[in-house]
VOBA-1610 file (N, C-alpha, C; in pm, whole numbers, padded with zeros to 5 digits, always signed):
BEGIN
Unk+01118-01020+01600Unk+01155-00881+01571Unk+01297-00855+01621Unk+01376-00782+01544Unk+01512-00750+01586Unk+01543-00602+01560Unk+01452-00516+01604Unk+01470-00372+01594Unk+01478-00319+01738Unk+01596-00313+01797Unk+01607-00282+01941Unk+01553-00145+01979Unk+01572-00043+01896Unk+01521+00090+01930Unk+01368+00088+01934Unk+01307+00019+01837Unk+01162+00005+01838Unk+01116-00072+01961Unk+01188-00177+01999Unk+01152-00253+02118Unk+01152-00163+02242Unk+01253-00078+02255Unk+01259+00013+02369Unk+01143+00112+02367Unk+01109+00161+02248Unk+00998+00254+02235Unk+00867+00188+02276Unk+00845+00065+02230Unk+00724-00008+02265Unk+00716-00034+02415Unk+00830-00061+02476Unk+00832-00081+02621Unk+00790+00046+02694Unk+00836+00161+02644Unk+00797+00288+02707Unk+00648+00316+02687Unk+00596+00282+02567Unk+00453+00298+02544Unk+00372+00212+02640Unk+00418+00091+02662Unk+00347+00000+02751Unk+00346+00053+02893Unk+00457+00112+02934Unk+00466+00167+03070Unk+00385+00295+03085Unk+00378+00375+02977Unk+00312+00506+02986Unk+00162+00493+03001Unk+00102+00397+02931Unk-00042+00382+02937Unk-00114+00476+02842Unk-00241+00450+02821Unk-00320+00522+02721Unk-00335+00670+02752Unk-00348+00706+02876Unk-00378+00845+02911Unk-00259+00938+02887Unk-00138+00883+02879Unk-00018+00966+02876Unk+00028+01001+02735Unk-00030+00942+02632Unk+00021+00963+02497Unk-00090+00945+02396Unk-00070+00997+02273Unk-00168+00978+02167Unk-00152+00843+02099Unk-00045+00771+02130Unk-00023+00635+02081Unk+00001+00545+02201Unk-00062+00428+02203Unk-00046+00336+02315Unk-00057+00193+02262Unk-00033+00096+02349Unk-00044-00046+02315Unk-00169-00105+02378Unk-00241-00187+02301Unk-00356-00255+02360Unk-00310-00382+02430Unk-00405-00462+02477Unk-00372-00581+02554Unk-00296-00685+02472Unk-00311-00680+02339Unk-00242-00774+02251Unk-00108-00720+02200Unk-00071-00601+02245Unk+00056-00543+02202Unk+00049-00463+02074Unk-00071-00443+02018Unk-00085-00363+01895Unk-00087-00215+01929Unk-00018-00137+01848Unk-00020+00008+01866Unk-00154+00064+01818Unk-00213+00153+01897Unk-00335+00222+01862Unk-00311+00372+01875Unk-00394+00451+01807Unk-00380+00596+01812Unk-00515+00662+01819Unk-00515+00791+01848Unk-00638+00868+01863Unk-00639+00985+01765Unk-00752+01002+01696Unk-00771+01118+01609Unk-00913+01168+01631Unk-00928+01297+01667Unk-01056+01349+01713Unk-01107+01257+01823Unk-01226+01200+01808Unk-01280+01109+01909Unk-01276+00963+01864Unk-01191+00934+01765Unk-01183+00798+01711Unk-01053+00732+01754Unk-01063+00602+01780Unk-00945+00520+01807Unk-00918+00434+01685Unk-00793+00425+01645Unk-00758+00353+01523Unk-00636+00265+01545Unk-00624+00168+01459Unk-00507+00082+01457Unk-00481+00040+01312Unk-00405-00067+01293Unk-00361-00106+01160Unk-00416-00243+01121Unk-00446-00256+00993Unk-00469-00386+00931Unk-00377-00394+00810Unk-00343-00516+00770Unk-00247-00535+00661Unk-00302-00635+00561Unk-00294-00598+00432Unk-00337-00689+00325Unk-00215-00728+00241Unk-00190-00857+00224Unk-00072-00900+00150Unk-00079-00867+00001Unk+00038-00845-00056Unk+00058-00841-00201Unk+00131-00969-00236Unk+00071-01050-00322Unk+00125-01184-00349Unk+00173-01199-00493Unk+00272-01285-00508Unk+00309-01336-00640Unk+00233-01466-00659Unk+00150-01473-00762Unk+00053-01582-00768Unk+00105-01710-00832Unk+00231-01711-00880Unk+00282-01839-00929Unk+00313-01934-00814Unk+00348-01877-00697Unk+00379-01961-00582Unk+00313-01914-00452Unk+00236-01804-00458Unk+00169-01754-00338Unk+00257-01674-00245Unk+00381-01648-00283Unk+00473-01578-00195Unk+00425-01436-00167Unk+00435-01394-00040Unk+00400-01258-00001Unk+00521-01167-00020Unk+00506-01066-00107Unk+00615-00974-00135Unk+00604-00845-00053Unk+00482-00811-00012Unk+00462-00686+00060Unk+00327-00692+00132Unk+00306-00593+00218Unk+00178-00573+00284Unk+00139-00427+00268Unk+00011-00402+00239Unk-00038-00265+00241Unk-00099-00235+00377Unk-00054-00127+00441Unk-00109-00086+00568Unk-00238-00010+00550Unk-00341-00047+00628Unk-00474+00013+00619Unk-00517+00061+00756Unk-00567+00185+00764Unk-00616+00238+00891Unk-00753+00180+00920Unk-00773+00134+01043Unk-00899+00075+01083Unk-00943+00129+01218Unk-01073+00154+01229Unk-01129+00196+01356Unk-01129+00083+01455Unk-01127+00117+01582Unk-01129+00018+01690Unk-01255+00042+01772Unk-01350-00050+01761Unk-01475-00038+01836Unk-01538-00175+01844Unk-01605-00200+01956Unk-01666-00331+01977Unk-01778-00357+01877Unk-01839-00251+01822Unk-01956-00267+01737Unk-01922-00292+01590Unk-01796-00280+01551Unk-01764-00303+01411Unk-01640-00391+01399Unk-01607-00428+01275Unk-01493-00513+01248Unk-01375-00434+01191Unk-01374-00305+01213Unk-01264-00224+01164Unk-01303-00137+01048Unk-01374-00031+01073Unk-01417+00062+00969Unk-01298+00141+00916Unk-01290+00156+00783Unk-01184+00236+00725Unk-01200+00382+00767Unk-01087+00443+00805Unk-01091+00581+00853Unk-01037+00682+00753Unk-01001+00637+00631Unk-00946+00732+00536Unk-01045+00843+00502Unk-01175+00813+00512Unk-01275+00916+00479Unk-01266+01033+00574Unk-01205+01015+00691Unk-01190+01127+00783Unk-01106+01239+00722Unk-01014+01202+00633Unk-00933+01304+00569Unk-01018+01401+00488Unk-01124+01349+00429Unk-01208+01433+00345Unk-01294+01528+00427Unk-01313+01498+00556Unk-01400+01580+00639Unk-01323+01651+00751Unk-01191+01639+00750Unk-01113+01706+00854Unk-01131+01856+00842Unk-01121+01923+00956Unk-01154+02066+00959Unk-01049+02152+00891Unk-00928+02102+00878Unk-00822+02185+00821Unk-00717+02097+00755Unk-00633+02160+00674Unk-00522+02087+00613Unk-00426+02034+00719Unk-00404+02112+00824Unk-00314+02067+00931Unk-00363+01938+00994Unk-00494+01928+01015Unk-00549+01806+01073Unk-00540+01689+00975Unk-00553+01717+00846Unk-00535+01613+00746Unk-00393+01559+00750Unk-00297+01649+00759Unk-00157+01608+00766Unk-00132+01527+00893Unk-00191+01570+01003Unk-00174+01500+01131Unk-00226+01356+01122Unk-00344+01338+01064Unk-00401+01204+01052Unk-00317+01118+00960Unk-00275+01173+00846Unk-00194+01097+00752Unk-00066+01047+00817Unk+00001+01133+00890Unk+00127+01095+00954Unk+00105+00998+01069Unk-00007+01016+01143Unk-00038+00923+01250Unk-00061+00783+01194Unk-00136+00773+01085Unk-00162+00643+01024Unk-00033+00576+00980Unk+00054+00651+00914Unk+00179+00592+00866Unk+00267+00547+00982Unk+00270+00626+01090Unk+00351+00587+01206Unk+00294+00460+01270Unk+00162+00453+01287Unk+00100+00333+01344Unk+00131+00210+01258Unk+00116+00225+01127Unk+00141+00110+01040Unk+00287+00065+01048Unk+00380+00160+01050Unk+00521+00123+01059Unk+00550+00050+01189Unk+00497+00101+01300Unk+00518+00035+01430Unk+00458-00105+01429Unk+00332-00116+01385Unk+00263-00245+01390Unk+00320-00346+01290Unk+00382-00296+01184Unk+00446-00385+01087Unk+00579-00437+01140Unk+00667-00346+01177Unk+00802-00387+01214Unk+00809-00454+01350Unk+00710-00434+01437Unk+00712-00506+01564Unk+00683-00655+01542Unk+00626-00688+01425Unk+00597-00827+01394Unk+00698-00890+01300Unk+00779-00810+01233Unk+00866-00861+01128Unk+01012-00861+01171Unk+01084-00963+01124Unk+01227-00970+01148Unk+01300-00875+01055Unk+01417-00830+01098Unk+01494-00734+01019Unk+01538-00792+00885Unk+01554-00925+00877Unk+01601-00985+00753Unk+01487-01035+00665Unk+01363-01010+00704Unk+01250-01049+00620Unk+01242-00956+00500Unk+01210-01014+00384Unk+01216-00934+00262Unk+01090-00857+00228Unk+00981-00876+00301Unk+00855-00812+00264Unk+00860-00660+00287Unk+00802-00585+00193Unk+00794-00440+00203Unk+00663-00399+00270Unk+00658-00273+00310Unk+00537-00214+00366Unk+00492-00102+00273Unk+00369-00114+00218Unk+00312-00011+00131Unk+00223+00080+00216Unk+00247+00210+00206Unk+00172+00308+00283Unk+00115+00414+00190Unk-00015+00440+00201Unk-00081+00535+00112Unk-00058+00679+00156Unk-00052+00766+00058Unk-00050+00910+00079Unk-00180+00964+00022Unk-00261+01025+00106Unk-00392+01074+00062Unk-00375+01190-00036Unk-00467+01198-00133Unk-00458+01301-00238Unk-00452+01441-00181Unk-00522+01466-00070Unk-00524+01600-00012Unk-00387+01642+00038Unk-00305+01543+00073Unk-00172+01573+00128Unk-00075+01623+00022Unk-00101+01593-00105Unk-00009+01637-00209Unk+00007+01788-00209Unk-00104+01858-00194Unk-00098+02004-00197Unk-00097+02065-00058Unk-00141+01990+00046Unk-00149+02046+00180Unk-00012+02065+00243Unk+00082+01976+00211Unk+00217+01988+00267Unk+00294+02090+00187Unk+00336+02197+00250Unk+00403+02304+00179Unk+00552+02287+00169Unk+00610+02198+00251Unk+00755+02185+00255Unk+00806+02057+00191Unk+00893+01992+00263Unk+00967+01878+00212Unk+00887+01750+00237Unk+00821+01697+00135Unk+00741+01576+00149Unk+00830+01459+00192Unk+00786+01387+00290Unk+00857+01267+00335Unk+00958+01292+00444Unk+00998+01419+00466Unk+01104+01447+00562Unk+01061+01416+00705Unk+00938+01456+00742Unk+00891+01431+00878Unk+00881+01282+00906Unk+00829+01205+00810Unk+00817+01061+00830Unk+00955+00995+00834Unk+01047+01043+00752Unk+01182+00988+00754Unk+01246+01009+00891Unk+01222+01125+00953Unk+01279+01153+01086Unk+01223+01056+01189Unk+01093+01023+01179Unk+01034+00926+01271Unk+01098+00789+01254Unk+01114+00746+01129Unk+01175+00616+01103Unk+01320+00613+01153Unk+01393+00722+01131Unk+01532+00729+01178Unk+01538+00722+01331Unk+01444+00791+01397Unk+01443+00791+01543Unk+01417+00653+01600Unk+01338+00572+01529Unk+01307+00436+01573Unk+01400+00332+01511Unk+01497+00379+01432Unk+01594+00292+01364Unk+01524+00187+01277Unk+01421+00232+01203Unk+01347+00145+01112Unk+01391+00171+00969Unk+01394+00070+00885Unk+01453+00082+00751Unk+01361+00152+00650Unk+01401+00269+00607Unk+01328+00341+00503Unk+01320+00259+00375Unk+01422+00178+00349Unk+01429+00101+00226Unk+01320-00005+00217Unk+01257-00039+00328Unk+01152-00141+00326Unk+01013-00080+00304Unk+01005+00052+00288Unk+00876+00120+00279Unk+00855+00177+00138Unk+00736+00155+00085Unk+00695+00210-00044Unk+00576+00302-00020Unk+00590+00428-00053Unk+00482+00525-00036Unk+00395+00526-00162Unk+00265+00503-00144Unk+00173+00494-00256Unk+00113+00630-00286Unk+00150+00686-00401Unk+00098+00815-00441Unk-00040+00798-00504Unk-00131+00890-00479Unk-00266+00876-00533Unk-00271+00906-00682Unk-00377+00859-00746Unk-00400+00893-00886Unk-00433+01041-00895Unk-00377+01109-00995Unk-00398+01253-01010Unk-00453+01283-01148Unk-00507+01403-01163Unk-00555+01449-01293Unk-00437+01499-01377Unk-00463+01519-01505Unk-00357+01569-01593Unk-00306+01705-01548Unk-00395+01788-01492Unk-00355+01921-01446Unk-00266+01914-01321Unk-00270+01800-01250Unk-00188+01785-01129Unk-00056+01714-01156Unk-00023+01694-01283Unk+00098+01621-01316Unk+00223+01683-01256Unk+00233+01816-01258Unk+00349+01884-01202Unk+00362+01856-01052Unk+00246+01847-00984Unk+00247+01822-00839Unk+00297+01682-00810Unk+00255+01584-00891Unk+00303+01447-00874Unk+00454+01441-00892Unk+00506+01512-00993Unk+00652+01515-01015Unk+00724+01573-00894Unk+00670+01682-00840Unk+00732+01750-00726Unk+00735+01661-00603Unk+00622+01599-00573Unk+00613+01514-00455Unk+00702+01390-00470Unk+00700+01328-00588Unk+00782+01210-00611Unk+00930+01243-00594Unk+00971+01359-00645Unk+01111+01399-00632Unk+01149+01418-00485Unk+01059+01476-00405Unk+01087+01494-00263Unk+01100+01360-00191Unk+01010+01267-00220Unk+01019+01136-00156Unk+01148+01065-00196Unk+01185+01076-00323Unk+01310+01015-00369Unk+01430+01073-00295Unk+01431+01204-00277Unk+01543+01269-00208Unk+01551+01228-00061Unk+01438+01189-00004Unk+01436+01145+00136Unk+01455+00994+00149Unk+01490+00928+00041Unk+01527+00787+00047Unk+01413+00688+00033Unk+01293+00737-00004Unk+01178+00647-00015Unk+01162+00597-00158Unk+01120+00472-00171Unk+01062+00425-00296Unk+00914+00461-00295Unk+00853+00467-00413Unk+00714+00504-00418Unk+00644+00432-00531Unk+00511+00419-00514Unk+00425+00357-00614Unk+00333+00463-00673Unk+00295+00442-00799Unk+00194+00527-00860Unk+00068+00444-00881Unk-00047+00507-00862Unk-00175+00447-00894Unk-00221+00506-01026Unk-00229+00424-01128Unk-00263+00472-01261Unk-00404+00430-01299Unk-00470+00512-01382Unk-00606+00482-01426Unk-00609+00362-01518Unk-00498+00334-01584Unk-00490+00220-01675Unk-00348+00202-01722Unk-00320+00097-01799Unk-00182+00071-01844Unk-00129+00180-01936Unk-00216+00245-02013Unk-00168+00353-02099Unk-00113+00468-02019Unk-00187+00510-01916Unk-00139+00617-01830Unk-00012+00576-01757Unk-00006+00451-01712Unk+00112+00403-01642Unk+00236+00409-01731Unk+00221+00372-01857Unk+00334+00379-01950Unk+00382+00523-01967Unk+00289+00617-01972Unk+00325+00757-01988Unk+00398+00811-01864Unk+00366+00754-01746Unk+00425+00804-01622Unk+00560+00741-01588Unk+00592+00629-01650Unk+00713+00557-01613Unk+00839+00643-01624Unk+00857+00709-01737Unk+00977+00789-01756Unk+00974+00916-01671Unk+00856+00975-01657Unk+00844+01104-01590Unk+00856+01092-01437Unk+00797+00987-01380Unk+00791+00976-01234Unk+00889+00875-01178Unk+00927+00776-01259Unk+01024+00672-01219Unk+00984+00600-01090Unk+00869+00535-01089Unk+00825+00466-00967Unk+00894+00331-00949Unk+00888+00279-00827Unk+00933+00143-00799Unk+00821+00043-00823Unk+00696+00091-00810Unk+00579+00004-00821Unk+00471+00078-00900Unk+00401+00006-00985Unk+00281+00056-01054Unk+00163-00026-01005Unk+00056+00043-00963Unk-00064-00027-00919Unk-00179+00003-01015Unk-00247-00103-01058Unk-00361-00094-01148Unk-00481-00160-01084Unk-00600-00109-01111Unk-00723-00165-01057Unk-00761-00288-01138Unk-00763-00404-01071Unk-00792-00530-01140Unk-00933-00532-01198Unk-01024-00452-01144Unk-01162-00452-01191Unk-01176-00398-01333Unk-01071-00335-01385Unk-01074-00282-01521Unk-01034-00386-01625Unk-01020-00513-01582Unk-00977-00619-01673Unk-01078-00733-01672Unk-01202-00709-01721Unk-01302-00816-01724Unk-01266-00922-01827Unk-01307-01046-01799Unk-01271-01157-01888Unk-01374-01182-01997Unk-01500-01137-01973Unk-01607-01165-02069Unk-01688-01038-02092Unk-01721-01009-02215Unk-01811-00898-02245Unk-01899-00937-02363Unk-02027-00898-02359Unk-02120-00936-02465Unk-02118-00838-02581Unk-02073-00718-02561Unk-02076-00614-02663Unk-01946-00616-02743Unk-01957-00621-02875Unk-01839-00631-02960Unk-01748-00510-02946Unk-01807-00389-02937Unk-01726-00268-02923Unk-01651-00271-02791Unk-01719-00313-02685Unk-01652-00324-02556Unk-01541-00428-02561Unk-01566-00538-02633Unk-01466-00643-02644Unk-01340-00590-02710Unk-01355-00508-02813Unk-01240-00451-02882Unk-01163-00357-02789Unk-01238-00277-02712Unk-01173-00186-02618Unk-01098-00262-02511Unk-01158-00369-02460Unk-01092-00449-02357Unk-00968-00518-02412Unk-00975-00561-02540Unk-00858-00625-02602Unk-00743-00526-02614Unk-00774-00402-02651Unk-00670-00298-02660Unk-00613-00268-02522Unk-00702-00264-02422Unk-00660-00241-02283Unk-00564-00351-02239Unk-00598-00475-02271Unk-00512-00588-02233Unk-00379-00582-02306Unk-00380-00540-02433Unk-00255-00530-02509Unk-00162-00427-02448Unk-00219-00313-02404Unk-00137-00213-02336Unk-00080-00269-02205Unk-00159-00351-02137Unk-00113-00411-02012Unk+00005-00506-02037Unk+00000-00582-02146Unk+00111-00671-02181Unk+00237-00589-02206Unk+00222-00479-02281Unk+00337-00392-02307Unk+00392-00336-02177Unk+00304-00292-02087Unk+00347-00238-01958Unk+00420-00343-01876Unk+00366-00464-01868Unk+00429-00569-01788Unk+00568-00602-01841Unk+00582-00611-01971Unk+00713-00644-02030Unk+00814-00534-02003Unk+00771-00410-02021Unk+00864-00300-01998Unk+00905-00292-01851Unk+00808-00303-01761Unk+00838-00295-01618Unk+00929-00409-01574Unk+00907-00528-01629Unk+00993-00642-01595Unk+01137-00612-01636Unk+01155-00549-01752Unk+01290-00516-01797Unk+01356-00407-01716Unk+01275-00320-01650Unk+01329-00208-01574Unk+01326-00232-01423Unk+01283-00350-01380Unk+01280-00380-01237Unk+01170-00311-01160Unk+01061-00276-01229Unk+00946-00211-01167Unk+00836-00315-01146Unk+00781-00322-01027Unk+00673-00416-00999Unk+00539-00359-01046Unk+00456-00444-01103Unk+00319-00408-01139Unk+00226-00492-01052Unk+00145-00425-00971Unk+00054-00492-00878Unk-00090-00461-00919Unk-00169-00567-00936Unk-00311-00551-00966Unk-00387-00554-00833Unk-00442-00439-00794Unk-00513-00427-00667Unk-00662-00457-00687Unk-00732-00476-00575Unk-00876-00502-00575Unk-00912-00624-00660Unk-00833-00729-00646Unk-00865-00855-00713Unk-00969-00927-00628Unk-01094-00924-00674Unk-01204-00973-00592Unk-01285-01085-00656Unk-01254-01123-00781Unk-01333-01227-00846Unk-01244-01324-00922Unk-01289-01450-00931Unk-01214-01552-01002Unk-01209-01522-01152Unk-01316-01460-01206Unk-01318-01426-01348Unk-01209-01324-01383Unk-01192-01226-01295Unk-01086-01127-01318Unk-00949-01192-01307Unk-00933-01283-01212Unk-00806-01354-01198Unk-00772-01429-01327Unk-00871-01493-01389Unk-00849-01564-01515Unk-00800-01468-01623Unk-00865-01351-01632Unk-00824-01251-01732Unk-00682-01203-01708Unk-00647-01177-01583Unk-00513-01128-01551Unk-00407-01235-01576Unk-00440-01359-01548Unk-00345-01467-01575Unk-00314-01477-01724Unk-00415-01455-01807Unk-00394-01459-01951Unk-00300-01346-01994Unk-00318-01228-01938Unk-00233-01113-01971Unk-00090-01138-01924Unk-00074-01185-01799Unk+00059-01212-01746Unk+00128-01323-01825Unk+00050-01424-01867Unk+00108-01533-01945Unk+00158-01486-02080Unk+00083-01398-02146Unk+00126-01344-02274Unk+00252-01258-02258Unk+00258-01186-02146Unk+00376-01101-02121Unk+00496-01182-02075Unk+00471-01301-02024Unk+00581-01386-01977Unk+00636-01342-01842Unk+00549-01288-01756Unk+00594-01242-01624Unk+00502-01301-01517Unk+00549-01301-01392Unk+00468-01348-01281Unk+00362-01243-01247Unk+00245-01289-01208Unk+00134-01201-01173Unk+00144-01162-01026Unk+00140-01030-00998Unk+00141-00978-00862Unk+00005-00916-00835Unk-00057-00952-00722Unk-00192-00905-00698Unk-00223-00898-00549Unk-00325-00819-00516Unk-00382-00816-00382Unk-00531-00796-00395Unk-00606-00845-00300Unk-00751-00828-00304Unk-00820-00929-00217Unk-00951-00912-00202Unk-01029-00996-00112Unk-01041-01140-00161Unk-01020-01164-00291Unk-01019-01302-00340Unk-00904-01380-00277Unk-00796-01310-00245Unk-00677-01374-00190Unk-00670-01365-00039Unk-00691-01246+00014Unk-00672-01222+00158Unk-00763-01110+00206Unk-00820-01127+00323Unk-00884-01018+00395Unk-00776-00944+00476Unk-00788-00813+00495Unk-00691-00743+00581Unk-00701-00793+00725Unk-00585-00811+00789Unk-00579-00856+00928Unk-00472-00776+01002Unk-00490-00764+01131Unk-00391-00695+01214Unk-00263-00776+01226Unk-00276-00908+01222Unk-00161-00997+01242Unk-00104-01037+01107Unk+00026-01022+01092Unk+00093-01062+00969Unk+00101-01215+00961Unk+00118-01264+00839Unk+00127-01408+00819Unk+00261-01459+00867Unk+00263-01581+00919Unk+00388-01642+00964Unk+00478-01666+00844Unk+00609-01631+00853Unk+00698-01646+00738Unk+00705-01789+00685Unk+00690-01890+00774Unk+00699-02029+00730Unk+00563-02085+00688Unk+00458-01999+00694Unk+00324-02045+00655Unk+00245-01927+00598Unk+00285-01879+00481Unk+00227-01755+00430Unk+00093-01771+00361Unk+00048-01896+00338Unk-00071-01912+00256Unk-00198-01897+00339Unk-00286-01809+00292Unk-00420-01797+00347Unk-00522-01830+00239Unk-00492-01789+00116Unk-00582-01814+00005Unk-00574-01960-00037Unk-00680-02014-00100Unk-00677-02153-00145Unk-00562-02178-00243Unk-00487-02286-00225Unk-00374-02314-00315Unk-00414-02318-00461Unk-00541-02346-00493Unk-00585-02351-00632Unk-00571-02217-00702Unk-00560-02106-00625Unk-00545-01975-00686Unk-00403-01953-00737Unk-00309-02035-00693Unk-00170-02017-00732Unk-00137-02106-00852Unk-00023-02073-00913Unk+00024-02155-01022Unk-00021-02104-01157
//
């Protein structure tokens, strides 16, 4: 790590101890935080280019810290928080923890990005300048805003204006952002309007085999739209990431689509990597079986 301001901050956290702050370091040096009566930390899942297995980014995930579990996802707390203010507090705490735990492990010249989710409730709960508070935290720790991609949630057609407003605010604060689209058709419609750096699609919507002829035709049309999306995004420098890649059959289907489009396949999911607190070593990035690459 070569972020001296962050190093000084971590040293102060270590000296302060758990009782003195809402963020502290555990025995392994990982930053942890407190929300209500829960303790949380970060896990990271790689985003890979599957022609060579290279890790292009990591998605930060909030995880509970308890001896009885292996890291329960805490995003559901946002849905049950008592107020919008508490939702905003949790969202910002998670992003700060992920940024600290990511950059304390990464060198300044490493090219991997950090993807951070923005919960759907936050789109309307924040009344002011989206991204400004987080940008101030990053500036205070001298961490690079350019290495962070904020993942905007999927929205309904009626919320389109809100997505435009939030995206514009993040852009003005120097952030790149990703959109989560219901499918390639919606993603194509959003490209001009929202101008994202990354498009994320659910890999589970691309099955390789179907017994029903009508379903087969629909899936073929879906795949054709995906080819169009991949080609356009490649020409405009926009990354397309297939998330939730959990089966070899889906990987086969996606490889066929990427091959027809003539672009490299970018994906993340449990088929490739389980989320872990520790980032992969830059000189040894492979965790998934090499047979999945190429």
